[in-house]
Biopython code that builds the backbone (N, CA, C, O; Angstrom):
import numpy as np
from Bio.PDB.StructureBuilder import StructureBuilder

atoms = [
    (1, "MET", "N", (-76.520, 12.158, -10.151)),
    (1, "MET", "CA", (-76.789, 12.371, -11.553)),
    (1, "MET", "C", (-75.558, 13.008, -12.200)),
    (1, "MET", "O", (-74.966, 13.938, -11.653)),
    (2, "LYS", "N", (-75.186, 12.493, -13.370)),
    (2, "LYS", "CA", (-74.038, 13.013, -14.079)),
    (2, "LYS", "C", (-74.357, 14.391, -14.662)),
    (2, "LYS", "O", (-75.510, 14.721, -14.938)),
    (3, "GLU", "N", (-73.316, 15.167, -14.837)),
    (3, "GLU", "CA", (-73.443, 16.496, -15.417)),
    (3, "GLU", "C", (-73.898, 16.385, -16.872)),
    (3, "GLU", "O", (-73.436, 15.520, -17.616)),
    (4, "ILE", "N", (-74.803, 17.266, -17.260)),
    (4, "ILE", "CA", (-75.333, 17.300, -18.628)),
    (4, "ILE", "C", (-74.531, 18.335, -19.425)),
    (4, "ILE", "O", (-74.153, 19.377, -18.889)),
    (5, "LYS", "N", (-74.276, 18.049, -20.690)),
    (5, "LYS", "CA", (-73.560, 18.996, -21.539)),
    (5, "LYS", "C", (-74.281, 20.341, -21.536)),
    (5, "LYS", "O", (-75.511, 20.404, -21.553)),
    (6, "SER", "N", (-73.515, 21.383, -21.513)),
    (6, "SER", "CA", (-74.053, 22.745, -21.493)),
    (6, "SER", "C", (-74.902, 23.016, -22.735)),
    (6, "SER", "O", (-74.531, 22.642, -23.848)),
    (7, "GLY", "N", (-76.047, 23.672, -22.530)),
    (7, "GLY", "CA", (-76.907, 24.071, -23.633)),
    (7, "GLY", "C", (-77.974, 23.059, -24.017)),
    (7, "GLY", "O", (-78.824, 23.354, -24.857)),
    (8, "TYR", "N", (-77.948, 21.871, -23.421)),
    (8, "TYR", "CA", (-78.926, 20.829, -23.737)),
    (8, "TYR", "C", (-80.064, 20.849, -22.723)),
    (8, "TYR", "O", (-79.849, 21.117, -21.541)),
    (9, "THR", "N", (-81.268, 20.565, -23.193)),
    (9, "THR", "CA", (-82.445, 20.479, -22.338)),
    (9, "THR", "C", (-82.802, 19.017, -22.153)),
    (9, "THR", "O", (-82.857, 18.252, -23.116)),
    (10, "ARG", "N", (-83.046, 18.632, -20.899)),
    (10, "ARG", "CA", (-83.443, 17.254, -20.613)),
    (10, "ARG", "C", (-84.869, 17.015, -21.124)),
    (10, "ARG", "O", (-85.730, 17.883, -20.988)),
    (11, "VAL", "N", (-85.110, 15.862, -21.698)),
    (11, "VAL", "CA", (-86.442, 15.502, -22.185)),
    (11, "VAL", "C", (-87.458, 15.583, -21.042)),
    (11, "VAL", "O", (-88.601, 15.990, -21.253)),
    (12, "THR", "N", (-87.046, 15.201, -19.844)),
    (12, "THR", "CA", (-87.926, 15.274, -18.676)),
    (12, "THR", "C", (-88.433, 16.697, -18.450)),
    (12, "THR", "O", (-89.597, 16.894, -18.104)),
    (13, "GLU", "N", (-87.569, 17.677, -18.644)),
    (13, "GLU", "CA", (-87.981, 19.076, -18.485)),
    (13, "GLU", "C", (-89.044, 19.453, -19.513)),
    (13, "GLU", "O", (-89.972, 20.201, -19.207)),
    (14, "ILE", "N", (-88.909, 18.940, -20.713)),
    (14, "ILE", "CA", (-89.887, 19.221, -21.767)),
    (14, "ILE", "C", (-91.246, 18.647, -21.386)),
    (14, "ILE", "O", (-92.272, 19.302, -21.567)),
    (15, "PHE", "N", (-91.255, 17.420, -20.856)),
    (15, "PHE", "CA", (-92.509, 16.775, -20.470)),
    (15, "PHE", "C", (-93.191, 17.460, -19.292)),
    (15, "PHE", "O", (-94.411, 17.368, -19.151)),
    (16, "GLN", "N", (-92.434, 18.139, -18.454)),
    (16, "GLN", "CA", (-93.001, 18.764, -17.261)),
    (16, "GLN", "C", (-94.066, 19.805, -17.582)),
    (16, "GLN", "O", (-94.900, 20.105, -16.727)),
    (17, "GLN", "N", (-94.062, 20.355, -18.769)),
    (17, "GLN", "CA", (-95.051, 21.369, -19.109)),
    (17, "GLN", "C", (-96.478, 20.818, -19.099)),
    (17, "GLN", "O", (-97.435, 21.585, -18.991)),
    (18, "TRP", "N", (-96.627, 19.511, -19.210)),
    (18, "TRP", "CA", (-97.960, 18.920, -19.194)),
    (18, "TRP", "C", (-98.408, 18.540, -17.793)),
    (18, "TRP", "O", (-99.558, 18.143, -17.610)),
    (19, "ASP", "N", (-97.547, 18.649, -16.815)),
    (19, "ASP", "CA", (-97.877, 18.469, -15.403)),
    (19, "ASP", "C", (-98.843, 17.304, -15.163)),
    (19, "ASP", "O", (-99.949, 17.493, -14.655)),
    (20, "LEU", "N", (-98.411, 16.114, -15.533)),
    (20, "LEU", "CA", (-99.244, 14.926, -15.389)),
    (20, "LEU", "C", (-99.457, 14.516, -13.933)),
    (20, "LEU", "O", (-100.351, 13.725, -13.633)),
    (21, "PHE", "N", (-98.633, 15.055, -13.027)),
    (21, "PHE", "CA", (-98.697, 14.634, -11.637)),
    (21, "PHE", "C", (-99.100, 15.764, -10.697)),
    (21, "PHE", "O", (-98.923, 15.645, -9.485)),
    (22, "GLY", "N", (-99.639, 16.857, -11.231)),
    (22, "GLY", "CA", (-99.997, 18.020, -10.427)),
    (22, "GLY", "C", (-101.023, 17.733, -9.353)),
    (22, "GLY", "O", (-101.090, 18.449, -8.354)),
    (23, "HIS", "N", (-101.820, 16.702, -9.539)),
    (23, "HIS", "CA", (-102.874, 16.370, -8.579)),
    (23, "HIS", "C", (-102.364, 15.513, -7.412)),
    (23, "HIS", "O", (-103.110, 15.228, -6.475)),
    (24, "ILE", "N", (-101.087, 15.104, -7.476)),
    (24, "ILE", "CA", (-100.512, 14.248, -6.431)),
    (24, "ILE", "C", (-99.746, 15.119, -5.442)),
    (24, "ILE", "O", (-98.995, 16.011, -5.836)),
    (25, "ASP", "N", (-99.944, 14.852, -4.163)),
    (25, "ASP", "CA", (-99.241, 15.575, -3.102)),
    (25, "ASP", "C", (-97.736, 15.522, -3.365)),
    (25, "ASP", "O", (-97.193, 14.459, -3.664)),
    (26, "LYS", "N", (-97.067, 16.670, -3.253)),
    (26, "LYS", "CA", (-95.633, 16.779, -3.567)),
    (26, "LYS", "C", (-94.767, 15.860, -2.702)),
    (26, "LYS", "O", (-93.786, 15.300, -3.192)),
    (27, "ASP", "N", (-95.116, 15.697, -1.425)),
    (27, "ASP", "CA", (-94.343, 14.803, -0.550)),
    (27, "ASP", "C", (-94.447, 13.353, -1.006)),
    (27, "ASP", "O", (-93.453, 12.626, -1.014)),
    (28, "ILE", "N", (-95.648, 12.934, -1.384)),
    (28, "ILE", "CA", (-95.855, 11.568, -1.877)),
    (28, "ILE", "C", (-95.085, 11.368, -3.172)),
    (28, "ILE", "O", (-94.409, 10.355, -3.350)),
    (29, "LEU", "N", (-95.188, 12.328, -4.070)),
    (29, "LEU", "CA", (-94.499, 12.243, -5.350)),
    (29, "LEU", "C", (-92.986, 12.157, -5.154)),
    (29, "LEU", "O", (-92.312, 11.389, -5.840)),
    (30, "ASN", "N", (-92.459, 12.936, -4.228)),
    (30, "ASN", "CA", (-91.028, 12.909, -3.950)),
    (30, "ASN", "C", (-90.593, 11.550, -3.395)),
    (30, "ASN", "O", (-89.558, 11.022, -3.802)),
    (31, "ARG", "N", (-91.366, 10.984, -2.479)),
    (31, "ARG", "CA", (-91.032, 9.666, -1.928)),
    (31, "ARG", "C", (-91.045, 8.595, -3.025)),
    (31, "ARG", "O", (-90.180, 7.720, -3.062)),
    (32, "LYS", "N", (-92.030, 8.676, -3.908)),
    (32, "LYS", "CA", (-92.125, 7.698, -4.996)),
    (32, "LYS", "C", (-90.968, 7.859, -5.986)),
    (32, "LYS", "O", (-90.469, 6.875, -6.531)),
    (33, "MET", "N", (-90.550, 9.101, -6.212)),
    (33, "MET", "CA", (-89.426, 9.359, -7.100)),
    (33, "MET", "C", (-88.153, 8.732, -6.524)),
    (33, "MET", "O", (-87.349, 8.168, -7.267)),
    (34, "ILE", "N", (-87.970, 8.826, -5.219)),
    (34, "ILE", "CA", (-86.801, 8.238, -4.565)),
    (34, "ILE", "C", (-86.813, 6.716, -4.707)),
    (34, "ILE", "O", (-85.781, 6.106, -4.988)),
    (35, "ILE", "N", (-87.974, 6.112, -4.513)),
    (35, "ILE", "CA", (-88.090, 4.657, -4.686)),
    (35, "ILE", "C", (-87.716, 4.280, -6.120)),
    (35, "ILE", "O", (-86.930, 3.357, -6.335)),
    (36, "GLY", "N", (-88.271, 4.986, -7.092)),
    (36, "GLY", "CA", (-87.974, 4.700, -8.495)),
    (36, "GLY", "C", (-86.497, 4.828, -8.803)),
    (36, "GLY", "O", (-85.939, 4.002, -9.525)),
    (37, "THR", "N", (-85.861, 5.851, -8.267)),
    (37, "THR", "CA", (-84.429, 6.049, -8.478)),
    (37, "THR", "C", (-83.634, 4.894, -7.889)),
    (37, "THR", "O", (-82.724, 4.372, -8.533)),
    (38, "HIS", "N", (-83.974, 4.493, -6.670)),
    (38, "HIS", "CA", (-83.256, 3.389, -6.022)),
    (38, "HIS", "C", (-83.418, 2.081, -6.797)),
    (38, "HIS", "O", (-82.455, 1.331, -6.963)),
    (39, "VAL", "N", (-84.624, 1.812, -7.265)),
    (39, "VAL", "CA", (-84.868, 0.571, -8.000)),
    (39, "VAL", "C", (-84.121, 0.590, -9.334)),
    (39, "VAL", "O", (-83.540, -0.418, -9.735)),
    (40, "HIS", "N", (-84.135, 1.735, -10.023)),
    (40, "HIS", "CA", (-83.375, 1.849, -11.268)),
    (40, "HIS", "C", (-81.883, 1.617, -11.012)),
    (40, "HIS", "O", (-81.219, 0.947, -11.804)),
    (41, "GLU", "N", (-81.358, 2.159, -9.927)),
    (41, "GLU", "CA", (-79.951, 1.955, -9.586)),
    (41, "GLU", "C", (-79.663, 0.483, -9.300)),
    (41, "GLU", "O", (-78.608, -0.028, -9.673)),
    (42, "ALA", "N", (-80.591, -0.191, -8.645)),
    (42, "ALA", "CA", (-80.419, -1.617, -8.352)),
    (42, "ALA", "C", (-80.454, -2.449, -9.636)),
    (42, "ALA", "O", (-79.712, -3.423, -9.763)),
    (43, "ILE", "N", (-81.313, -2.070, -10.588)),
    (43, "ILE", "CA", (-81.373, -2.770, -11.875)),
    (43, "ILE", "C", (-80.057, -2.594, -12.622)),
    (43, "ILE", "O", (-79.510, -3.558, -13.158)),
    (44, "ASP", "N", (-79.550, -1.368, -12.657)),
    (44, "ASP", "CA", (-78.282, -1.102, -13.320)),
    (44, "ASP", "C", (-77.166, -1.906, -12.665)),
    (44, "ASP", "O", (-76.342, -2.499, -13.360)),
    (45, "ALA", "N", (-77.132, -1.932, -11.341)),
    (45, "ALA", "CA", (-76.118, -2.709, -10.622)),
    (45, "ALA", "C", (-76.242, -4.192, -10.967)),
    (45, "ALA", "O", (-75.238, -4.864, -11.202)),
    (46, "HIS", "N", (-77.465, -4.696, -10.995)),
    (46, "HIS", "CA", (-77.710, -6.102, -11.339)),
    (46, "HIS", "C", (-77.119, -6.433, -12.706)),
    (46, "HIS", "O", (-76.447, -7.452, -12.861)),
    (47, "TYR", "N", (-77.365, -5.580, -13.695)),
    (47, "TYR", "CA", (-76.850, -5.821, -15.041)),
    (47, "TYR", "C", (-75.327, -5.723, -15.105)),
    (47, "TYR", "O", (-74.706, -6.235, -16.037)),
    (48, "ASN", "N", (-74.735, -5.071, -14.123)),
    (48, "ASN", "CA", (-73.282, -4.949, -14.079)),
    (48, "ASN", "C", (-72.656, -5.925, -13.081)),
    (48, "ASN", "O", (-71.503, -5.763, -12.680)),
    (49, "GLY", "N", (-73.438, -6.950, -12.681)),
    (49, "GLY", "CA", (-72.925, -8.010, -11.830)),
    (49, "GLY", "C", (-72.736, -7.610, -10.378)),
    (49, "GLY", "O", (-71.969, -8.245, -9.655)),
    (50, "LEU", "N", (-73.421, -6.573, -9.948)),
    (50, "LEU", "CA", (-73.298, -6.089, -8.577)),
    (50, "LEU", "C", (-74.625, -6.239, -7.848)),
    (50, "LEU", "O", (-75.671, -6.438, -8.466)),
    (51, "PHE", "N", (-74.567, -6.143, -6.552)),
    (51, "PHE", "CA", (-75.771, -6.190, -5.722)),
    (51, "PHE", "C", (-75.900, -4.865, -4.992)),
    (51, "PHE", "O", (-74.948, -4.404, -4.362)),
    (52, "LEU", "N", (-77.054, -4.262, -5.072)),
    (52, "LEU", "CA", (-77.328, -3.011, -4.370)),
    (52, "LEU", "C", (-78.525, -3.249, -3.455)),
    (52, "LEU", "O", (-79.631, -3.493, -3.937)),
    (53, "PRO", "N", (-78.318, -3.180, -2.149)),
    (53, "PRO", "CA", (-79.438, -3.432, -1.229)),
    (53, "PRO", "C", (-80.516, -2.365, -1.355)),
    (53, "PRO", "O", (-80.234, -1.200, -1.636)),
    (54, "LEU", "N", (-81.743, -2.786, -1.145)),
    (54, "LEU", "CA", (-82.893, -1.892, -1.222)),
    (54, "LEU", "C", (-83.640, -1.907, 0.098)),
    (54, "LEU", "O", (-83.514, -2.838, 0.894)),
    (55, "GLU", "N", (-84.409, -0.871, 0.312)),
    (55, "GLU", "CA", (-85.289, -0.818, 1.473)),
    (55, "GLU", "C", (-86.427, -1.828, 1.270)),
    (55, "GLU", "O", (-86.714, -2.233, 0.144)),
    (56, "GLU", "N", (-87.052, -2.219, 2.347)),
    (56, "GLU", "CA", (-88.128, -3.207, 2.281)),
    (56, "GLU", "C", (-89.249, -2.767, 1.328)),
    (56, "GLU", "O", (-89.792, -3.588, 0.589)),
    (57, "ASN", "N", (-89.595, -1.469, 1.346)),
    (57, "ASN", "CA", (-90.681, -0.980, 0.491)),
    (57, "ASN", "C", (-90.268, -0.860, -0.979)),
    (57, "ASN", "O", (-91.108, -0.549, -1.824)),
    (58, "GLU", "N", (-89.000, -1.099, -1.300)),
    (58, "GLU", "CA", (-88.512, -1.033, -2.679)),
    (58, "GLU", "C", (-88.299, -2.426, -3.276)),
    (58, "GLU", "O", (-88.295, -2.588, -4.496)),
    (59, "GLU", "N", (-88.127, -3.401, -2.436)),
    (59, "GLU", "CA", (-87.722, -4.743, -2.860)),
    (59, "GLU", "C", (-88.722, -5.404, -3.808)),
    (59, "GLU", "O", (-88.312, -6.090, -4.744)),
    (60, "SER", "N", (-90.019, -5.214, -3.585)),
    (60, "SER", "CA", (-91.017, -5.886, -4.437)),
    (60, "SER", "C", (-90.933, -5.405, -5.888)),
    (60, "SER", "O", (-91.194, -6.176, -6.812)),
    (61, "TYR", "N", (-90.574, -4.150, -6.089)),
    (61, "TYR", "CA", (-90.426, -3.633, -7.453)),
    (61, "TYR", "C", (-89.234, -4.287, -8.147)),
    (61, "TYR", "O", (-89.295, -4.621, -9.331)),
    (62, "PHE", "N", (-88.156, -4.465, -7.398)),
    (62, "PHE", "CA", (-86.974, -5.110, -7.952)),
    (62, "PHE", "C", (-87.259, -6.581, -8.250)),
    (62, "PHE", "O", (-86.817, -7.098, -9.276)),
    (63, "GLN", "N", (-87.984, -7.253, -7.377)),
    (63, "GLN", "CA", (-88.347, -8.648, -7.607)),
    (63, "GLN", "C", (-89.200, -8.791, -8.868)),
    (63, "GLN", "O", (-89.057, -9.758, -9.615)),
    (64, "SER", "N", (-90.086, -7.824, -9.097)),
    (64, "SER", "CA", (-90.902, -7.817, -10.309)),
    (64, "SER", "C", (-90.008, -7.695, -11.545)),
    (64, "SER", "O", (-90.214, -8.391, -12.539)),
    (65, "PHE", "N", (-89.022, -6.809, -11.475)),
    (65, "PHE", "CA", (-88.058, -6.682, -12.568)),
    (65, "PHE", "C", (-87.335, -8.004, -12.804)),
    (65, "PHE", "O", (-87.189, -8.428, -13.950)),
    (66, "LEU", "N", (-86.879, -8.666, -11.731)),
    (66, "LEU", "CA", (-86.148, -9.924, -11.884)),
    (66, "LEU", "C", (-86.995, -10.982, -12.587)),
    (66, "LEU", "O", (-86.484, -11.737, -13.414)),
    (67, "ARG", "N", (-88.291, -11.041, -12.261)),
    (67, "ARG", "CA", (-89.183, -11.993, -12.945)),
    (67, "ARG", "C", (-89.278, -11.657, -14.437)),
    (67, "ARG", "O", (-89.208, -12.546, -15.285)),
    (68, "TRP", "N", (-89.440, -10.355, -14.750)),
    (68, "TRP", "CA", (-89.502, -9.914, -16.139)),
    (68, "TRP", "C", (-88.203, -10.264, -16.866)),
    (68, "TRP", "O", (-88.236, -10.761, -17.992)),
    (69, "ASP", "N", (-87.079, -10.010, -16.237)),
    (69, "ASP", "CA", (-85.770, -10.265, -16.828)),
    (69, "ASP", "C", (-85.583, -11.752, -17.109)),
    (69, "ASP", "O", (-85.082, -12.132, -18.167)),
    (70, "GLU", "N", (-85.985, -12.585, -16.164)),
    (70, "GLU", "CA", (-85.860, -14.032, -16.331)),
    (70, "GLU", "C", (-86.742, -14.534, -17.474)),
    (70, "GLU", "O", (-86.340, -15.425, -18.222)),
    (71, "GLU", "N", (-87.935, -13.970, -17.611)),
    (71, "GLU", "CA", (-88.850, -14.386, -18.678)),
    (71, "GLU", "C", (-88.332, -13.999, -20.058)),
    (71, "GLU", "O", (-88.542, -14.735, -21.022)),
    (72, "ASN", "N", (-87.663, -12.864, -20.167)),
    (72, "ASN", "CA", (-87.259, -12.347, -21.478)),
    (72, "ASN", "C", (-85.872, -12.771, -21.922)),
    (72, "ASN", "O", (-85.631, -12.928, -23.119)),
    (73, "LYS", "N", (-84.968, -12.955, -20.999)),
    (73, "LYS", "CA", (-83.614, -13.422, -21.311)),
    (73, "LYS", "C", (-82.940, -12.618, -22.422)),
    (73, "LYS", "O", (-82.344, -13.188, -23.336)),
    (74, "TYR", "N", (-83.037, -11.319, -22.337)),
    (74, "TYR", "CA", (-82.362, -10.459, -23.297)),
    (74, "TYR", "C", (-80.865, -10.430, -23.023)),
    (74, "TYR", "O", (-80.423, -10.655, -21.896)),
    (75, "THR", "N", (-80.099, -10.152, -24.058)),
    (75, "THR", "CA", (-78.670, -9.915, -23.900)),
    (75, "THR", "C", (-78.485, -8.421, -23.669)),
    (75, "THR", "O", (-78.873, -7.609, -24.509)),
    (76, "ILE", "N", (-77.905, -8.064, -22.555)),
    (76, "ILE", "CA", (-77.723, -6.661, -22.205)),
    (76, "ILE", "C", (-76.557, -6.098, -22.997)),
    (76, "ILE", "O", (-75.462, -6.660, -22.987)),
    (77, "LYS", "N", (-76.788, -5.002, -23.674)),
    (77, "LYS", "CA", (-75.731, -4.351, -24.432)),
    (77, "LYS", "C", (-75.187, -3.132, -23.691)),
    (77, "LYS", "O", (-73.981, -2.886, -23.695)),
    (78, "GLU", "N", (-76.074, -2.373, -23.056)),
    (78, "GLU", "CA", (-75.643, -1.162, -22.360)),
    (78, "GLU", "C", (-76.756, -0.720, -21.423)),
    (78, "GLU", "O", (-77.937, -0.889, -21.727)),
    (79, "THR", "N", (-76.374, -0.152, -20.280)),
    (79, "THR", "CA", (-77.363, 0.364, -19.339)),
    (79, "THR", "C", (-77.049, 1.815, -19.000)),
    (79, "THR", "O", (-75.905, 2.263, -19.067)),
    (80, "GLU", "N", (-78.108, 2.530, -18.633)),
    (80, "GLU", "CA", (-78.001, 3.907, -18.144)),
    (80, "GLU", "C", (-77.081, 4.763, -19.021)),
    (80, "GLU", "O", (-76.062, 5.279, -18.560)),
    (81, "LYS", "N", (-77.461, 4.900, -20.279)),
    (81, "LYS", "CA", (-76.652, 5.681, -21.225)),
    (81, "LYS", "C", (-77.343, 7.007, -21.536)),
    (81, "LYS", "O", (-78.515, 7.032, -21.911)),
    (82, "ARG", "N", (-76.614, 8.096, -21.379)),
    (82, "ARG", "CA", (-77.122, 9.421, -21.711)),
    (82, "ARG", "C", (-76.928, 9.635, -23.206)),
    (82, "ARG", "O", (-75.832, 9.457, -23.739)),
    (83, "LEU", "N", (-78.018, 10.021, -23.872)),
    (83, "LEU", "CA", (-78.010, 10.249, -25.314)),
    (83, "LEU", "C", (-78.254, 11.734, -25.584)),
    (83, "LEU", "O", (-78.972, 12.401, -24.839)),
    (84, "TYR", "N", (-77.650, 12.238, -26.652)),
    (84, "TYR", "CA", (-77.781, 13.649, -27.008)),
    (84, "TYR", "C", (-78.225, 13.777, -28.456)),
    (84, "TYR", "O", (-77.763, 13.037, -29.325)),
    (85, "CYS", "N", (-79.128, 14.725, -28.711)),
    (85, "CYS", "CA", (-79.510, 15.085, -30.076)),
    (85, "CYS", "C", (-78.974, 16.492, -30.310)),
    (85, "CYS", "O", (-79.495, 17.467, -29.768)),
    (86, "ASP", "N", (-77.926, 16.582, -31.125)),
    (86, "ASP", "CA", (-77.308, 17.878, -31.388)),
    (86, "ASP", "C", (-78.207, 18.785, -32.223)),
    (86, "ASP", "O", (-78.118, 20.007, -32.106)),
    (87, "ASP", "N", (-79.070, 18.213, -33.065)),
    (87, "ASP", "CA", (-79.966, 19.024, -33.890)),
    (87, "ASP", "C", (-80.998, 19.750, -33.033)),
    (87, "ASP", "O", (-81.246, 20.939, -33.233)),
    (88, "LEU", "N", (-81.604, 19.036, -32.071)),
    (88, "LEU", "CA", (-82.654, 19.618, -31.232)),
    (88, "LEU", "C", (-82.131, 20.130, -29.891)),
    (88, "LEU", "O", (-82.860, 20.775, -29.138)),
    (89, "MET", "N", (-80.855, 19.835, -29.597)),
    (89, "MET", "CA", (-80.226, 20.244, -28.335)),
    (89, "MET", "C", (-80.997, 19.701, -27.129)),
    (89, "MET", "O", (-81.222, 20.404, -26.144)),
    (90, "ILE", "N", (-81.400, 18.416, -27.236)),
    (90, "ILE", "CA", (-82.080, 17.748, -26.129)),
    (90, "ILE", "C", (-81.274, 16.525, -25.718)),
    (90, "ILE", "O", (-80.453, 16.014, -26.480)),
    (91, "THR", "N", (-81.526, 16.070, -24.501)),
    (91, "THR", "CA", (-80.835, 14.899, -23.994)),
    (91, "THR", "C", (-81.783, 14.060, -23.149)),
    (91, "THR", "O", (-82.701, 14.579, -22.515)),
    (92, "GLY", "N", (-81.548, 12.782, -23.153)),
    (92, "GLY", "CA", (-82.317, 11.859, -22.325)),
    (92, "GLY", "C", (-81.437, 10.680, -21.972)),
    (92, "GLY", "O", (-80.404, 10.450, -22.601)),
    (93, "GLN", "N", (-81.847, 9.945, -20.976)),
    (93, "GLN", "CA", (-81.053, 8.798, -20.548)),
    (93, "GLN", "C", (-81.859, 7.525, -20.714)),
    (93, "GLN", "O", (-82.974, 7.409, -20.204)),
    (94, "SER", "N", (-81.282, 6.567, -21.434)),
    (94, "SER", "CA", (-81.941, 5.276, -21.606)),
    (94, "SER", "C", (-81.695, 4.427, -20.373)),
    (94, "SER", "O", (-80.686, 4.588, -19.685)),
    (95, "ASP", "N", (-82.616, 3.529, -20.100)),
    (95, "ASP", "CA", (-82.426, 2.594, -18.994)),
    (95, "ASP", "C", (-81.578, 1.414, -19.433)),
    (95, "ASP", "O", (-80.696, 0.967, -18.699)),
    (96, "ALA", "N", (-81.845, 0.906, -20.641)),
    (96, "ALA", "CA", (-81.048, -0.220, -21.136)),
    (96, "ALA", "C", (-81.246, -0.379, -22.637)),
    (96, "ALA", "O", (-82.309, -0.083, -23.181)),
    (97, "PHE", "N", (-80.201, -0.851, -23.280)),
    (97, "PHE", "CA", (-80.279, -1.348, -24.642)),
    (97, "PHE", "C", (-80.023, -2.839, -24.537)),
    (97, "PHE", "O", (-79.029, -3.269, -23.952)),
    (98, "VAL", "N", (-80.934, -3.630, -25.110)),
    (98, "VAL", "CA", (-80.810, -5.080, -25.050)),
    (98, "VAL", "C", (-80.962, -5.650, -26.452)),
    (98, "VAL", "O", (-81.438, -4.980, -27.368)),
    (99, "MET", "N", (-80.548, -6.895, -26.595)),
    (99, "MET", "CA", (-80.718, -7.580, -27.864)),
    (99, "MET", "C", (-81.579, -8.809, -27.628)),
    (99, "MET", "O", (-81.339, -9.587, -26.704)),
    (100, "ASP", "N", (-82.587, -8.972, -28.480)),
    (100, "ASP", "CA", (-83.433, -10.151, -28.332)),
    (100, "ASP", "C", (-82.788, -11.334, -29.057)),
    (100, "ASP", "O", (-81.709, -11.212, -29.636)),
    (101, "LYS", "N", (-83.467, -12.470, -29.012)),
    (101, "LYS", "CA", (-82.898, -13.707, -29.567)),
    (101, "LYS", "C", (-82.679, -13.639, -31.074)),
    (101, "LYS", "O", (-81.842, -14.363, -31.613)),
    (102, "SER", "N", (-83.437, -12.761, -31.765)),
    (102, "SER", "CA", (-83.282, -12.638, -33.217)),
    (102, "SER", "C", (-82.196, -11.641, -33.600)),
    (102, "SER", "O", (-81.913, -11.460, -34.785)),
    (103, "GLY", "N", (-81.583, -10.990, -32.610)),
    (103, "GLY", "CA", (-80.530, -10.020, -32.883)),
    (103, "GLY", "C", (-81.023, -8.588, -32.995)),
    (103, "GLY", "O", (-80.262, -7.684, -33.336)),
    (104, "LYS", "N", (-82.299, -8.389, -32.705)),
    (104, "LYS", "CA", (-82.890, -7.049, -32.785)),
    (104, "LYS", "C", (-82.529, -6.239, -31.535)),
    (104, "LYS", "O", (-82.701, -6.708, -30.409)),
    (105, "LEU", "N", (-82.029, -5.024, -31.747)),
    (105, "LEU", "CA", (-81.680, -4.134, -30.647)),
    (105, "LEU", "C", (-82.940, -3.425, -30.152)),
    (105, "LEU", "O", (-83.713, -2.897, -30.952)),
    (106, "ILE", "N", (-83.145, -3.413, -28.836)),
    (106, "ILE", "CA", (-84.360, -2.856, -28.238)),
    (106, "ILE", "C", (-83.966, -1.858, -27.156)),
    (106, "ILE", "O", (-83.090, -2.128, -26.334)),
    (107, "LEU", "N", (-84.614, -0.720, -27.168)),
    (107, "LEU", "CA", (-84.445, 0.285, -26.120)),
    (107, "LEU", "C", (-85.454, -0.011, -25.021)),
    (107, "LEU", "O", (-86.649, -0.128, -25.290)),
    (108, "ILE", "N", (-84.984, -0.133, -23.790)),
    (108, "ILE", "CA", (-85.848, -0.437, -22.657)),
    (108, "ILE", "C", (-85.971, 0.795, -21.769)),
    (108, "ILE", "O", (-84.979, 1.451, -21.451)),
    (109, "ASP", "N", (-87.185, 1.093, -21.380)),
    (109, "ASP", "CA", (-87.464, 2.163, -20.408)),
    (109, "ASP", "C", (-88.240, 1.526, -19.277)),
    (109, "ASP", "O", (-89.444, 1.292, -19.384)),
    (110, "PHE", "N", (-87.532, 1.248, -18.183)),
    (110, "PHE", "CA", (-88.178, 0.607, -17.035)),
    (110, "PHE", "C", (-89.111, 1.599, -16.370)),
    (110, "PHE", "O", (-88.732, 2.739, -16.101)),
    (111, "LYS", "N", (-90.309, 1.170, -16.112)),
    (111, "LYS", "CA", (-91.275, 1.987, -15.385)),
    (111, "LYS", "C", (-91.526, 1.313, -14.046)),
    (111, "LYS", "O", (-91.882, 0.137, -13.977)),
    (112, "ILE", "N", (-91.336, 2.068, -13.014)),
    (112, "ILE", "CA", (-91.540, 1.570, -11.664)),
    (112, "ILE", "C", (-92.835, 2.194, -11.178)),
    (112, "ILE", "O", (-92.852, 3.354, -10.767)),
    (113, "PHE", "N", (-93.910, 1.436, -11.222)),
    (113, "PHE", "CA", (-95.205, 1.957, -10.765)),
    (113, "PHE", "C", (-95.292, 1.748, -9.274)),
    (113, "PHE", "O", (-95.451, 0.629, -8.785)),
    (114, "VAL", "N", (-95.184, 2.845, -8.569)),
    (114, "VAL", "CA", (-95.124, 2.788, -7.114)),
    (114, "VAL", "C", (-96.357, 3.416, -6.490)),
    (114, "VAL", "O", (-96.477, 3.456, -5.265)),
]
sb = StructureBuilder()
sb.init_structure("model")
sb.init_model(0)
sb.init_chain("A")
sb.init_seg("    ")
for serial, (resi, resn, name, xyz) in enumerate(atoms, 1):
    if name == "N":
        sb.init_residue(resn, " ", resi, " ")
    sb.init_atom(name, np.array(xyz, "f"), 0.0, 1.0, " ", f" {name:<3s}", serial, name[0])
structure = sb.get_structure()
């Protein structure tokens, strides 16, 4: 993970106060987080013309993404971009900015349901 500018709070930290996953065993949650991270990295690599191998238990999520990508045929403008709001001193990272066939710019947040 890249270094965050000093004084900024990650949006993820803000959301943690609602503890949506408190009922899930911490070990399971950690394993699922690792899978999600690996799949996101593979998606980013794919958009940058690279191949990133995945573990067998991660591959089906990536294949699902590939089917979605093929169906939508968006033009990729940027992936994995950290954004900052200087007014609120918060930061978050987008998964992708894409353009649809009509020229509309769309922010994509890939969700890996594991």
